[in-house]
N, C-alpha and C positions, 0 to 999 in steps of 0.2 A: 386576641387572635381573630383573624377574618375567617369567617366560615364561608365556604363557596358551595352553592347548590349545583346539582347537575345541569340545570339551565344556565346558571351563570358560566359554568366551565364550558359549556358548548358555545354560548355567545362569545366567550373569550377566544376560542379556537377559531370561530368563524371571522372574527375580527382581525386576529393577528396572521392567520394563514391565508385568508382570502379564499378559501375553497368552499363552494356552495354545495347544496345537495343535489343539484342538478347535474346532467350528462353534459358532455361537450366541454368540460373544465379543462384549461390549459393548465399543464403542471411543468414543473422544473425538471430538468435532468436530475439523476439520482444515482447513487451507487451503493451497494450493500455486499456484505460477505455471506455467502450461503454457509449451512452447517457443515459442508465438507471443506470450508477454508477457500472457496473459490470465489472469484471476484464477478460480480454483474453490476453493468452500468447500462442503464436504459438506452442511452444513445448509441451503444454499440450492438443494440438488436433492432435498429430501424430498418433492418432487410426483412424483418417479419412484418406480415400484415396485421396481426394483432397479437396483443400480449394479454393473458388472463391471470389475474393474481387473486387468490383466496386467502382471507384472513383466518388464520388458525390459532385456536387456543386449545391445549390439551385438556383443559378442564371442562370444555364445551362437547356435550354430546352431539349438538347439531353440526359443530365444526368437523368432528370425527367423521360423521356419517357424509357430510358434503364434500370431503376430500375422495372419499369412495366414489361418490357419484360423478365428481369432476373427472375422475380417473376413468370411467366409463365413457364419458363425453369425450375426452381427449384422444380415445382410440378412433374417434370418427374423423379427426383431423390430422392423423399422422402423416399423410401426403401432402398437407397444405402448410403454408408459412405462418402456422399459429404457434405460439409458445405458451405453456401453462405452467405456473408458479404458484408457491405458497409464501406467504409472509408471516413470520412470528413476530408480533409487535407486543408480546406479553412480557412479563418480569423475567423469563427465561432468557439469560444473555449467553448460558453456557453452550458453546456448539456441540460438544460432547452428549450433554443432555438431550439436546435437540435431536441429535443423530440417533441415540438410543429410542427416542419417542418415535421417530420415523420408522425405524424397523419394528417396533412393537406394533405399530398401527399400519403397517405396510405401505406408508406413503413413499411413492416413487418419484414425486416432483422434486426440483431443487426448492429448499427451504431458505428464504432470504431472512437473515437475522437484522431485524430492526431494532437495535439496542437502544437507539435514541427516541423511538415512536415517532420521529420526525418525518419519516418517509408515509406512515399511515396516515398522519395528518395531511400531508401534501396530496395523498390519493383521496383523502375525504373519507377513509375508513373509520367507522366507529363501533362496529359491532363484529363478533366472531361470526364466521360462516358468509360473511359479506363478500361479494365479488366485485371487481372491478375489471372492466374490459378496456384496453388502452389501444388507441391507433398510435404506433410508436414514431411514425415519420412526423407529424405535426406536434406529437407528444400531447394528446389530449385522452381525457377519460370520456369514453362515448357511452358507458353504461357503468351504473354503479347500484347495487341492490342484492336482492337474494338470488341464489343460484337457479331456484326454480319455485313453483307455488309450494313445494313440500317444506321449504325453508322460509317462507314469506310470512312476516309479521301479521298476526291476527288471522291467519288461515289455518285449517286442519292438514296434518301431514297426509300427503298423497304421494306414495312411492313412485307411481308412474305419471305424475304430473308434468305438464310440459315445462321445458327449460327456458327461463327468461335469457340466460346467458346464451344458450343455443340460438334463440331468435336474434340477439344483438349480433352474434358472430355471423350468421346467415346474412343479415342486412349489411353488415360491415364489409364482408367479402364481396358481396354483389353491388357495392357501391351504392347503397340505398340509405335513407334515414334510419337511424336505429330507434326501435320501438323504446318509449319512455314511461309506459304504463305500468312497469313491473313495481312491486311492493318492497319495502324494506327488509332487510333480513331480521328474523327473530332472534337471531344469536345473542348472547349475553353481551352487555356494553363492555368495551375495552376499557380498563382502568387507566386513564390518563391524569386522574385527580391529584396524585401525589406529586407528579411533575409540573401539572399546570398550576397548582395551588402556589408555586413559588414565584409566579410571573410578577406579581405586584412588588415583590420584595428584590427584584433584580435591578441594579443599578449600575450605571456606566463605572462610576468612580470606586465603588465597593466591590463589584464583580466582574465587570467586563475588563476593565483596564489591567487588573492583575493576571486574567488569563492571557491577554495579548501579551504583556511583558514577560510572562514564563514561556509561552509557546511560541511566539511569533517575532518579537522585537529583535531578537539576535540577528535575523536576517533583515527584517523589515525595519531599517535604521538609515540614517544619512551615510552614505558609503557603502552600505551593505550590498549583498548579491541579489536582493529583492527588488522588484521594479518600482516599489513605492515605500516610503517611510511611514511607520505607524508613530508619528511624533506628537500627535495631539487628537482630540476628539474629532475636529472639523475634517481631518485627513482619513480617519477610520469611517466616520459617517459617509463621507464622499465615496469611499471605496466599498462601502458596506455590501452592495449588491453581488460584487465580485467575491468578497469574504464569503458570503452566503453560499454562492455557487461552489466555491472551491471546498467547503465544508461538507455541503450535501453530496458532492460527487468524489469525496475523499481525495482530492488532488493536494489539499494541504492538510496538515504539515507533510512535508515531501518524504518520500520513501517510507511511508507507514507500513509496518509488518503486522501480522496477526496479533490481536490483543493478547492472545495466550502466552505470547513470547517477549513482552515488553520489559518484563522484569529480568530476564535472562542475560542481557548484553548491555555494554556501557553505551551510553550517548544514544539511545533510541529516539528517534523523532516521535512524539504521540500526543495525543490530546483525548481526554476522557469523554465518556458519553454525556455526562453531566455538564462538562464545559461546552460541548456543541450545543446542547440544548439551550443552555443560557444564551450562548451568542447568537444562535439562529432566531430564538424568539425575540431577543433584544432588537435584533435587526428588523424582524417582521413588525415590530412594534415602533419602528420609525427611527431607530439608533440614536435616541435621544439622551441628552444628560441633563437630568433635573437638578442636579446638586451645584452646578457650577463649577466644581472642583475638577481638574484635569490632572491625574497622576502621570499621565504619559508625557504631557508637555514639561512637567518637573523633571523628568529623566535626563540625566546627563551622562549618556553611554559613551565611554571611550573605551572600546573592548581592546585587551592587550592584544599585541601582534601575534603572540603564541599561545594557543589554548592551554598548553600544559606547562605554562611558567617558561622562563629563559632557558634555552638549551644550553647543554654542554659544549656542544659542537655546532656551529653553523656553516654550512657549505653553501657557497653562491655558485648557482648554476649559470654557465656562460650565457649571455643574453642572446635569446633567439629572435630573429626578425621574420615577422609573418606577414605576408603578402594580404592584400585586400580581398582577393578572390582565388579560386582554384583549389585543387585537391592536394592535401598536404600528406605526404608519405610520412610513416613513422620515423622520428629522429632517434638516433641511437649515439649517446654520448658517454664517453669514457672519462671517469674522474678519478685519478689517482689521488689517495687521501694523504699520502706522505706521512703515514704513522710511524712512529719509532718505536711504539709498543704496542702489544694487544690490547684491545678494548673490547667492552662489552656493552651492547645496546639494549636498553630496556623499554624504550620507545622511540618512534620516529614521527616527525610532523613536517607536513609540507606547507610552505607559505606561497600561494600563487601570486606570480608578477602580475599577471593579466588574466583573470578568470573568464573574460569575454572570448578569448581565443583558445586557452589551455583545456584541452579535454581530459588528458590523464597523464599521470607519471606512475611508473612502476620502477623501483629502486631494487636491482639486484647487486649481488657483490661478487667479486673475483678475489682470489688469493695472491699471494707474493710471486707465485710462479705464472701469473698471467690468467687470462679468460680460459674457461673450459666451458664449451657449449652444453655438454652433457650436464654438468653441475648447475648451470644457469637455469636449464629447462626443468630441472627437478626442484627449484626452489620455490615453486608456486608462485607468489607475488613477492618473493625475496624479503628484504626488510619491510615492505610495506608499499601501500600504493595510494595515489591522489587522485580523486574524482570529485567533482561538485558534491559538497556536503560530507566528504571523507577525508578530512585533512589529517587527522590525528589516528595513529596505529599504535595500540597498546598491547604489551606482552604481559603475561600474568606474573605474579609474584615470584621471586627467586628463579626467574627465567630470563634469558637474553640471547641475543644475536651476536656471535663472535665476528669480530674485524681484525685481522692478524695485521702485524707491522708489515707495511709494504703493500698492502691491499688497496682496493679501491671499489668504487661504485660503478656499474654499468647502467644507465637510465633509458629506459624506454619512453619516448615523449611523443604524444599525439596532440596535434593542433587543428583546429577548424577555423576557416576565415570568417570574419565578421562583417565584410563590407568596407572596411577601412584597414590600412595598414597598422600594424602594432608590433610592439617590442615586449616580449615576456623575459623578465629577470626573475625567475623563481628562487626559492631558497629551500633548503632542507635542514632542519633542526634535529640532532641526535642528543637523546637523554641517555647517560651512561650510568652503569653501575660502578661503585667504587671498588668492588671486589668481585671476583668470578662468582657468578650465579650458580645454583645447583643444576640447572638443566639448561639445554641448548634448544632454542627455537628452530623448529623444521617446518617446512611447507610442502604442499603438493596440490594436486587438483583432481576431481573426477571430470573427465572431458571427453568429448567425442567431436573428432574433426571431420566425421562423414556426415556433412549436413547437406540434405536436399529436400528442399520444401517447395512444392508446386505453387504456382501462381493461384491466388484467391483461395486459399487453404489455410487451414491450422494443422499443426503437428506436434505431438508430445515426445519428447526425447528424454532418455534416461542414461546416465553414466554413472559408474561405481568406481571405487577405489577401496582395497583392501588394507587393512592395518596388520602388518607382520608381527608386531610386537605390542604388548600393552603399552597404552598411550593414554594422554590426556589431551582432549580436543580443546583448542583455545580460541579458534577464529573460524566463521565461515562467510563466505563472500560469492554470491551469484554473479556470473558475468554472461550476458547476451547483448545484443544490438537492438535496434528499433523494433524488431518484431517479437521480441521476448515480451510476454505478457504475464507470465506468473513464475514463481521458482518456489522449490522446496527441498529441504534436506532432512533425510532419516538416516537412522542407524539400523542395519539389518544384522542382528546377532547370529553366531553359529548355530544356535537352535532354532532359527527361523523367525523368532520374534522381532518385531520392528518397533521403532520409537521415532516419533517426529521430532526433530530439533528445532526448525525454523521454517516458517511459511511466510512467503511473500506474496499475496494475493494479486497486487497490482504492481508488477515490476516496471520499474519507469528507467529507461537508458539514461536519462538526463540527470538521475539522482542515484547513481551507484554508490552502494555503501558495503563495507565490510563489517561484520558484526562479531566484536569481540566479547567471549563469555566472561560474565563477572566471577564465576566459579567454573574453572575448566572442568570438562566432563569427562570420566574414566571410560576408556574404550577397550575392551579386552582383545587380545590378539585373535585374529580371525575374523574381526567384525568388518563389515563393509560399510562404507560411507555411500549413500544413494542420493544422488542429485538428480531432481527431476524438473524439467521445465517445459513450458508451452510456448510455441512460436505462433503468431497469429499475422499471416501474409494476406490477410483479406482487407477489402475496403472499409471495414468496420473499425479496423485499428486506426485510432486518430494519428498515431505516430509513424505510420507506414509511409515510406517515401514513394514506393511503387508497388502496389500488390500484383501487377501484371508480371513481375520477375520472377523467375525460377531462383531461390536463394541457396548458395553454396557458402562454404567457410571462406573467410578472407578478413584482412585486417581492417579495411575500411568500414565505416559506419553502416553503409548501405548494404553491406554484405553481413554475415553472420558469424557468431561464435557460440561456443557452448561450454563454459567452464565452471565448475563448482570449486572454488578455490577453499583451501583450508590451511590452517596452522596446527601445529601439535607439539608436544614435548613428550619423550618416552618416559615411561614410568621407571622408578628405581626399583631394584630387586625388592621383593617382599610387600609392594605397594598392592 
């Protein structure tokens, strides 16, 4: 076994990450989730003049004292564009534990959860109570060290000592050179050893390729929806800077949800903290393959057309011609099914004909007596919905969606132009029960159509829906457009108690998913489903088409919607 000294570990970090101990270090953009489950991305705070981040460790007395002193300092900058944050890069990865710690210690700042410790390394933080001051526009660390002389290594504690961070902020805000004479923090060294000690054992063939195969290759393959194929080491090495950026900013895997809920739903995109550490550190080490073995090149992936196996019924949607340019209104297609007997659907899957232009499909049903607008509006998302990354819609065991003899489908289809003419010939696959299941799938939404969001502003909205009968919740699906930035579902019980069910810290319009519970959740009658979402109509939202527009409800992507879709089944008597 190789024993790494603290000196060796520090040298490794400096070599691999490229962060020096000096100020004015350029840093990568990064994203983290805070202890409240909210999303933070450095580049989305470039409208600030300075960002101050303090390294916190609940076992460090210096860190606990420094947080209190930082709070006093922050009061002096309330009227200025300076943001104060705390970063937790310790082994505490449970947000609830960190939230409780914040309450106990009276920490009022946002606490960023650095579960991979990669952001601390990116910032050059190595000790508790260490502070970095970032100029967010050019993304440079202009100061790194002790908060004040009171926390400086090699000095005696002086409660009223001058603040190094205060001096750095004064200079930065005045456009002057930032002093660099500060001393390092005397806080305890953050423990990177356990994770860093694995660096020498990480290899492309044994560690990296399996991660990419399990987490990425489904989309990053020849003919896949991703922009490049991870089909050999050379391709991965060439794209490694982008891979690193997407991991550090949490853009990939797409549609990530709060880690606390990844085991509650089917088919959630995820990647573990340990896997991210290995990938990023391997990339920072040059993305090399020392074994000469290339597992990705040996893969022969020929994915089945249908994710859920061969459907019992395949429905061809009439081919749709899409022009090269222009706004496309929603298309509504009526498809009689010509059923001679009642059937029960247990899952529905969509096969996109041309995913470059097909934005979404929602499949509603109508009965043998024709379409009833009220019934369709109360179906939620009907049998199911397609959006990129959301092809398969599952129902729970012994539950199904009834389609009567003589009934049909009513499809809402939305297309976006791609710059060239296209023809979309999509299909729908139905998977059927052999016999009538015990329960009928029902649907609805917690929605608010009264949307009014001012230019260059953010706004939080909440919508609720009450369950009239004892039920089992089977699916959740947040839906907003380009200004949607986060989404959250809770249950509010009749006694006032609340329970969080799903948190989507970084809602992305281009990767809309529905989330099917692995184990349906019992909901007593009288319980409210609470859907909360935030709209970011500022210039800091990289997806915002035009922050100068007032947003109202509308079907087109540059307008907005606010729907918290859900599916459920009613509970049987006695359950």
